Backbone as CSV, one residue per row, in Angstrom:
resi,resn,N_x,N_y,N_z,CA_x,CA_y,CA_z,C_x,C_y,C_z
1,MET,87.199,84.333,81.795,87.316,85.698,82.244,88.200,86.461,81.258
2,ASN,87.743,87.607,80.825,88.482,88.428,79.876,89.128,89.591,80.631
3,ILE,90.449,89.499,80.837,91.171,90.547,81.543,91.707,91.529,80.513
4,THR,91.444,92.796,80.730,91.863,93.816,79.772,93.340,94.161,79.947
5,LEU,93.890,94.827,78.941,95.268,95.287,79.002,95.455,96.243,80.178
6,ALA,94.487,97.098,80.403,94.568,98.043,81.519,94.631,97.308,82.855
7,ALA,93.886,96.229,82.986,93.914,95.452,84.226,95.277,94.791,84.407
8,HIS,95.854,94.299,83.329,97.197,93.711,83.397,98.219,94.776,83.804
9,ALA,98.101,95.964,83.233,99.024,97.046,83.562,98.890,97.450,85.026
10,ARG,97.674,97.543,85.536,97.469,97.880,86.955,98.075,96.809,87.853
11,ASN,97.886,95.561,87.493,98.443,94.460,88.285,99.971,94.498,88.255
12,ALA,100.554,94.748,87.076,102.018,94.840,86.972,102.531,95.998,87.817
13,ALA,101.866,97.133,87.763,102.279,98.295,88.560,102.209,97.974,90.052
14,ARG,101.195,97.253,90.462,101.052,96.881,91.872,102.198,95.964,92.290
15,LEU,102.521,94.988,91.462,103.599,94.050,91.779,104.954,94.753,91.821
16,ILE,105.210,95.619,90.857,106.477,96.352,90.819,106.579,97.289,92.023
17,GLY,105.485,97.956,92.333,105.478,98.873,93.466,105.762,98.192,94.795
18,GLY,105.397,96.942,94.919,105.613,96.208,96.159,106.894,95.400,96.193
19,ALA,107.668,95.455,95.121,108.889,94.652,95.033,110.040,95.300,95.800
20,ASP,110.935,94.466,96.316,112.149,94.961,96.965,113.176,95.429,95.937
21,SER,113.147,94.830,94.761,114.068,95.211,93.697,113.439,94.846,92.360
22,THR,114.009,95.388,91.307,113.498,95.124,89.967,114.675,94.877,89.037
23,ALA,114.569,93.867,88.196,115.585,93.597,87.180,114.945,93.814,85.815
24,ILE,115.646,94.528,84.960,115.154,94.780,83.613,116.138,94.156,82.639
25,THR,115.648,93.336,81.747,116.506,92.696,80.764,116.062,93.109,79.369
26,ALA,116.970,92.982,78.429,116.663,93.350,77.049,117.314,92.353,76.116
27,GLY,116.728,92.202,74.970,117.287,91.316,73.965,118.429,91.982,73.214
28,ALA,119.042,91.240,72.325,120.214,91.729,71.602,119.913,92.989,70.795
29,GLY,118.780,93.061,70.170,118.459,94.229,69.368,118.380,95.493,70.193
30,MET,117.788,95.409,71.351,117.683,96.586,72.210,119.053,96.995,72.720
31,GLY,119.901,96.026,73.024,121.239,96.345,73.506,122.065,97.054,72.449
32,ALA,122.034,96.563,71.228,122.807,97.179,70.145,122.310,98.595,69.886
33,ASP,121.004,98.800,69.926,120.451,100.139,69.734,120.864,101.084,70.851
34,SER,121.197,100.531,72.016,121.618,101.343,73.150,123.107,101.655,73.117
35,GLY,123.812,101.093,72.156,125.242,101.352,72.040,126.107,100.285,72.686
36,LEU,125.500,99.212,73.199,126.287,98.117,73.758,126.935,97.337,72.629
37,PRO,128.123,96.776,72.850,128.774,96.024,71.778,127.990,94.772,71.433
38,ASP,127.968,94.441,70.153,127.306,93.193,69.772,128.333,92.070,69.702
39,PHE,127.858,90.876,69.532,128.723,89.704,69.526,128.895,89.144,68.126
40,ARG,128.477,89.893,67.127,128.574,89.405,65.759,129.990,89.585,65.220
41,GLY,130.346,88.720,64.360,131.655,88.817,63.742,132.728,88.198,64.618
42,LYS,133.850,87.932,63.979,134.940,87.234,64.662,135.457,88.006,65.879
43,ASP,135.589,89.313,65.746,136.154,90.113,66.827,135.192,91.180,67.342
44,GLY,133.925,91.076,67.036,132.968,92.112,67.395,133.008,92.487,68.868
45,PHE,132.995,91.512,69.728,132.981,91.782,71.166,134.323,92.320,71.645
46,TRP,135.400,91.760,71.132,136.729,92.096,71.656,137.210,93.476,71.232
47,LYS,136.579,94.072,70.222,136.946,95.440,69.849,136.634,96.398,70.990
48,VAL,135.633,96.073,71.794,135.246,96.927,72.909,136.018,96.549,74.168
49,TYR,136.482,95.316,74.255,137.252,94.834,75.408,138.628,94.372,74.934
50,PRO,139.481,95.286,74.481,140.749,94.885,73.860,141.693,94.149,74.799
51,ALA,141.696,94.453,76.095,142.610,93.763,77.010,142.299,92.272,77.064
52,LEU,141.027,91.940,77.089,140.661,90.520,77.109,140.953,89.868,75.769
53,GLY,140.794,90.628,74.691,141.121,90.103,73.368,142.606,89.817,73.247
54,LYS,143.433,90.720,73.756,144.889,90.520,73.709,145.305,89.321,74.551
55,ALA,144.560,89.050,75.610,144.855,87.886,76.449,144.407,86.594,75.775
56,LYS,143.770,86.740,74.606,143.296,85.591,73.823,142.344,84.702,74.618
57,LEU,141.459,85.352,75.368,140.443,84.634,76.124,139.138,84.651,75.346
58,ARG,138.516,83.508,75.235,137.220,83.434,74.572,136.142,83.926,75.530
59,PHE,135.067,84.439,74.967,133.954,84.946,75.763,133.473,83.887,76.762
60,GLU,133.345,82.650,76.293,132.838,81.578,77.163,133.767,81.303,78.351
61,GLU,135.043,81.597,78.170,135.991,81.374,79.259,135.819,82.394,80.378
62,ILE,135.356,83.568,80.039,135.209,84.619,81.033,133.815,84.610,81.640
63,ALA,132.803,84.483,80.812,131.419,84.530,81.276,130.968,83.132,81.690
64,SER,131.606,82.597,82.710,131.253,81.257,83.169,131.325,81.188,84.686
65,PRO,130.546,80.307,85.281,130.616,80.150,86.742,132.011,79.769,87.220
66,ARG,132.736,78.985,86.415,134.070,78.554,86.834,135.020,79.745,86.962
67,THR,134.930,80.701,86.021,135.796,81.876,86.097,135.455,82.714,87.321
68,PHE,134.171,82.838,87.637,133.792,83.576,88.840,134.328,82.888,90.090
69,ARG,134.424,81.578,90.054,134.957,80.839,91.199,136.482,80.910,91.253
70,ASP,137.129,80.644,90.111,138.590,80.521,90.092,139.320,81.851,89.892
71,ARG,138.741,82.772,89.149,139.384,84.064,88.845,138.368,85.196,89.015
72,PRO,137.874,85.419,90.210,136.842,86.445,90.380,137.300,87.834,89.934
73,ASP,138.593,88.136,90.060,139.091,89.435,89.617,138.881,89.612,88.117
74,LEU,139.149,88.576,87.356,138.962,88.616,85.910,137.470,88.660,85.566
75,ALA,136.700,87.799,86.206,135.265,87.728,85.895,134.549,89.031,86.217
76,TRP,134.800,89.598,87.392,134.128,90.844,87.759,134.661,92.008,86.947
77,GLY,135.912,91.970,86.556,136.450,93.001,85.685,135.781,92.979,84.333
78,PHE,135.480,91.793,83.855,134.785,91.634,82.587,133.402,92.220,82.712
């Protein structure tokens, strides 16, 4: 069966229209083009989050399930 692009688009629209919520994700290139900080370079991320940089916390220490469990104030603030 050969399904056309238009048929795929109609099906996607139907699914999205019937959804309770929608999540949209983007890759690194789209994020940087949107003005979000990138993670390149030694301090690239911390230039935008200086308080966490001054605390000398690594990205992995904050963006982890353990931090959300043990320090939710820090994790959600991040």
